[in-house]
C-alpha positions in Angstrom: 33.3 12.2 28.5 35.6 13.8 26.4 34.2 16.6 23.7 35.6 17.9 20.4 36.7 21.7 20.4 34.8 22.0 17.0 31.1 21.6 19.0 32.3 24.4 21.3 30.6 27.8 20.9 32.2 30.5 18.3 31.0 33.8 18.7 30.3 35.7 15.2 29.5 32.6 13.7 26.7 32.1 11.5 25.0 29.1 12.0 23.5 27.4 8.8 21.0 24.4 8.6 22.4 21.1 8.0 20.7 17.6 6.1 22.4 14.7 7.1 21.2 11.7 4.5 22.0 8.2 5.6 21.6 4.8 3.6 22.6 1.6 4.8 25.8 1.0 3.4 28.2 -0.7 1.0 31.3 -2.3 0.9 34.6 -1.0 -0.4 35.1 -3.3 -2.6 33.5 -6.5 -4.5 36.0 -9.1 -2.3 35.4 -11.5 0.5 37.7 -9.3 2.8 35.9 -6.4 2.0 32.4 -8.0 2.4 33.6 -9.6 5.5 33.8 -6.3 7.4 30.6 -5.3 5.7 29.0 -8.1 6.9 30.1 -7.9 10.2 29.4 -4.2 10.7 25.9 -4.8 9.2 24.9 -8.1 11.2 26.7 -7.1 14.6 23.7 -4.5 14.8 21.3 -5.8 17.4 18.6 -3.8 15.8 19.4 -5.6 12.3 19.2 -9.0 14.1 17.3 -9.2 17.0 18.9 -12.3 18.6 20.9 -13.3 22.0 24.0 -11.4 21.6 26.3 -14.8 22.8 24.6 -17.0 20.8 24.6 -14.9 17.9 28.3 -13.5 18.1 29.1 -17.7 18.1 26.6 -18.1 14.6 28.2 -15.0 13.2 31.5 -15.8 13.8 31.3 -19.3 13.7 29.5 -19.9 10.7 28.3 -16.6 8.6 31.2 -14.7 8.3 33.2 -18.3 7.3 30.7 -18.9 4.1 29.0 -16.1 3.2 31.1 -13.2 2.0 32.3 -15.0 -0.7 29.2 -15.7 -2.2 28.7 -12.2 -1.3 31.6 -10.8 -3.3 30.7 -12.8 -6.4 26.8 -11.2 -6.3 28.6 -7.5 -6.1 31.0 -8.1 -8.4 28.3 -8.6 -11.4 27.1 -4.6 -10.5 30.4 -3.0 -9.4 30.9 -0.4 -11.8 33.7 1.8 -12.6 32.3 4.4 -10.4 32.5 1.9 -7.6 29.2 0.8 -5.3 25.6 1.8 -7.1 24.3 2.7 -4.3 27.1 4.8 -3.1 27.0 6.2 -6.9 23.3 7.3 -7.0 23.6 8.1 -3.2 26.2 10.7 -4.2 24.1 11.8 -7.0 21.2 12.4 -4.8 23.0 14.4 -1.9 24.9 16.8 -4.8 21.1 17.2 -6.5 19.5 17.7 -3.2 22.5 20.7 -2.1 21.5 22.1 -5.7 18.0 22.3 -5.0 17.9 23.3 -1.2 20.8 26.2 -2.5 17.8 28.0 -4.2 14.6 27.2 -2.2 16.4 28.1 0.9 17.2 32.0 2.5 19.9 30.6 4.4 23.4 28.6 3.8 22.5 24.5 4.0 24.9 21.8 4.1 24.1 18.5 2.9 26.5 15.4 4.0 26.2 11.7 3.2 26.9 9.2 5.7 26.0 5.3 5.2 25.2 3.6 8.3 27.7 0.6 7.4 30.8 1.0 5.4 32.3 4.6 4.3 31.6 7.4 4.5 30.4 6.5 7.6 27.4 8.7 9.7 30.3 9.9 11.8 32.2 11.5 9.2 29.3 12.8 7.7 28.3 14.6 11.0 31.9 15.9 11.6 31.5 17.5 8.0 28.2 19.1 8.9 29.9 20.5 12.3 33.2 22.0 10.8 30.4 23.8 8.6 28.8 25.4 11.9 25.7 23.4 11.4 23.4 24.5 14.4 20.3 22.9 13.0 20.1 19.5 12.0 17.5 16.8 10.0 18.4 13.7 9.3 16.6 11.9 6.6 17.3 8.3 6.7 16.4 7.5 2.8 13.8 4.5 3.9 10.3 5.3 2.8 8.9 3.0 4.8 10.2 3.0 8.7 11.6 0.3 11.0 13.9 -0.7 13.6 16.2 -2.3 11.9 17.1 0.5 9.1 15.6 4.5 10.5 15.3 3.4 13.8 19.4 2.2 13.7 20.4 5.3 12.0 18.7 7.6 14.6 21.0 5.3 17.0 24.0 5.8 15.2 23.1 9.1 14.9 22.9 10.2 18.3 25.5 7.7 19.6 27.8 10.2 17.6 26.1 13.8 19.0 26.4 12.6 22.7 29.9 13.5 22.3 29.7 16.9 21.1 29.9 19.6 23.9 27.0 21.9 21.9 24.7 19.3 20.1 22.3 20.9 17.5 18.7 21.3 17.1 18.0 18.3 15.8 14.6 16.9 13.7 14.6 13.6 12.4 12.3 12.3 9.5 10.8 9.2 10.8 9.1 8.1 6.9 7.9 9.2 4.3 6.1 6.2 2.9 2.5 8.0 2.1 4.4 11.6 1.2 2.0 12.6 -1.7 4.7 13.6 -3.5 7.0 10.9 -3.1 4.0 8.6 -4.3 3.3 11.2 -7.6 7.6 10.7 -8.3 7.0 7.1 -8.3 3.9 7.3 -10.5 5.5 9.7 -13.0 9.1 7.5 -13.3 6.8 4.2 -13.8 4.8 5.9 -16.5 8.1 6.9 -17.9 9.0 3.7 -18.2 6.3 2.1 -19.6 6.4 5.0 -22.6 9.8 3.8 -23.5 9.8 -0.1 -22.6 6.2 -1.0 -23.1 4.1 -2.6 -20.4 3.4 -5.6 -19.0 0.3 -7.1 -17.6 0.8 -7.4 -14.6 3.6 -5.3 -11.8 4.7 -6.4 -8.7 5.7 -4.2 -5.7 8.6 -6.0 -4.3 9.8 -4.4 -0.8 12.7 -5.6 1.3 11.9 -8.4 3.6 11.4 -8.5 7.6 11.2 -11.4 9.9 7.7 -11.3 11.1 8.3 -11.3 14.8 9.1 -7.9 13.9 6.0 -7.3 12.6 4.5 -8.9 15.8 6.6 -6.9 17.9 5.2 -3.9 17.0 7.4 -2.3 14.1 5.2 0.0 11.9 7.1 -1.3 8.6 4.7 -4.2 6.8 1.9 -2.2 7.3 3.5 1.3 5.7 4.9 -1.2 2.8 1.2 -2.0 2.0 -0.1 1.6 2.0 2.5 2.7 0.2 1.5 0.3 -2.8 -2.1 1.1 -2.8 -1.4 4.5 -2.7 1.2 4.1 -6.2 -1.3 1.3 -7.6 -4.3 4.1 -7.0 -2.0 6.7 -8.3 -1.4 4.5 -11.7 -5.2 4.0 -11.8 -4.6 0.1 -11.5 -7.1 -2.4 -11.0 -6.9 -5.0 -8.0 -5.8 -7.7 -10.2 -3.0 -6.3 -12.0 -0.7 -5.4 -9.0 0.8 -7.8 -6.0 3.1 -6.7 -2.8 5.9 -9.3 -2.6 8.3 -9.0 0.0 12.6 -10.3 -1.2 15.9 -10.8 0.5 15.0 -13.4 3.6 17.6 -14.7 5.5 18.1 -18.0 7.9 15.1 -20.5 8.7 12.4 -18.2 10.3 9.3 -16.9 9.1 9.9 -13.6 7.1 6.9 -11.7 5.4 5.3 -12.8 2.8 4.2 -13.5 0.1 7.9 -14.5 -0.5 8.8 -12.8 -3.9 10.6 -15.8 -5.7 7.9 -18.0 -4.6 5.7 -15.7 -6.5 7.8 -15.9 -9.5 8.1 -19.5 -9.4 4.4 -20.1 -9.4 3.3 -17.0 -12.0 4.2 -18.3 -15.5 1.8 -21.7 -14.3 -1.1 -19.9 -13.5 -0.4 -17.7 -16.5 0.6 -14.7 -15.6 4.0 -14.5 -17.7 4.5 -10.9 -18.6 5.2 -8.7 -15.8 7.4 -5.5 -14.6 8.8 -5.5 -11.0 9.5 -2.3 -9.2 10.7 -1.4 -5.6 8.8 1.4 -3.2 10.9 0.8 -0.5 14.2 1.7 -2.2 15.1 5.3 -2.9 18.7 3.7 -5.0 19.5 1.0 -6.8 21.8 -1.6 -4.5 22.2 -5.1 -4.7 19.0 -6.0 -3.7 17.6 -4.4 -6.6 20.4 -4.9 -9.5 21.6 -8.4 -8.5 18.5 -10.1 -6.9 15.6 -8.3 -8.4 16.8 -7.7 -11.9 19.5 -10.8 -12.4 18.4 -13.6 -10.3 14.8 -13.2 -9.9 14.4 -12.7 -13.6 16.2 -16.0 -13.7 13.5 -17.9 -11.7 10.3 -16.3 -13.5 11.8 -17.0 -16.9 12.7 -21.0 -16.1 9.0 -21.2 -14.8 7.8 -20.1 -18.3 7.6 -16.7 -17.9 7.9 -14.6 -21.5 8.2 -10.9 -20.2 10.3 -9.8 -16.8 11.2 -6.0 -16.8 12.7 -4.5 -13.9 12.0 -1.0 -13.7 14.7 1.2 -11.8 14.5 3.1 -8.4 14.1 6.7 -8.3 18.1 6.9 -7.4 18.6 11.1 -8.7 15.8 11.4 -10.7 14.6 15.0 -10.5 11.0 14.3 -9.6 12.5 12.1 -6.7 15.0 15.2 -5.7 12.1 17.3 -6.1 10.1 15.2 -3.9 13.0 15.3 -1.0 13.4 18.6 -1.6 9.6 19.3 -0.6 9.8 16.9 2.3 13.2 18.3 4.1 11.5 22.0 3.8 8.1 20.8 5.2 10.4 19.8 8.1 12.3 22.6 8.3 9.4 25.0 8.7 10.5 28.0 11.3 13.7 27.3 11.0 15.8 31.1 9.6 17.4 29.3 6.5 13.6 28.3 5.2 11.9 31.7 6.5 11.3 33.8 3.1 11.3 37.1 5.5 15.0 36.3 7.2 17.2 38.7 6.1 21.1 37.3 5.4 22.9 40.3 5.7 21.6 41.6 9.3 22.0 38.2 10.6 25.7 38.5 9.2 25.5 42.3 11.0 24.3 40.9 14.1 27.0 37.6 14.2 29.9 40.7 13.4 28.4 42.6 16.4 28.2 39.6 18.8 31.9 39.2 18.3 32.6 42.6 18.5 31.1 42.6 21.9 32.6 39.4 22.9 36.3 41.1 22.2 35.3 43.9 24.6 34.5 41.2 27.3 37.9 40.1 27.2 36.6 36.9 24.9 39.5 35.2 22.4 
């Protein structure tokens, strides 16, 4: 095992708190080649596709990577902007806003870094950034409100795969989920009310979550139950009646059964049942991405309107909305409790003096 020099102890160093934000990731460009690289990394993760590895390797490399990249590239091209991938642009804005908030809220130095599970910037590069900044205490916040092994669990795998190569591993705290966090629920409710005030309100709201194979639920993954709780709490915060909201699951792939009800099937059936004016919001997405901007806002709108719908309004994700950043800041501060950076009584000047004295004593003892 080789250990990096930067993870060695340094006398006189004032440590700082590090925040690692992670999200799924994005291709480098809306091209077939970029999508092939991205999808190969994503779909090779055994947390994402729980299938016998030799057989899946044949399916992935022999079929999927020869057909899906071109289709996905066309979908990405519809939402690509001058800033590149929307998910990356929004994630960078979230990281910057969180840095600003934490600089004000914390009594000691804090460093925020962004790492994507697949693609760039990678989790490895984000951890290297934090390591170079002298982070000895680390909070890992995957931006998935609801826990799943295929998302949050996979992010933790990637973090510890890197940390096992560090000689001095920092203290680490993991934020496993925040699906029922009061500040997050309140931020979503405020966001939706503001959208209704600007754009009007449909007669029904669909809360759409990313789907998972049903067998993941049966194997013990808590994702489905946490989605249901998020939707219920959000509906309560919005004072919705039971007949004014529905939970659905989108983005299924392959032939196996996924979590139900399927969003596209709901949208096909609703106009014929008299439900023709709807809003759609995705409480499981911290930032807008392909699945919200192209699938929900475009594809599913076409499905609904073609079936006889009259009004279809996609409500954007929270992205870098101030209420969202406030909620994430509150979440981080709660998980950092007991560490000096969040202790109001911590004396930075005294800590700097103590670090200097430590360095001087070390030099006197012959340390380089």
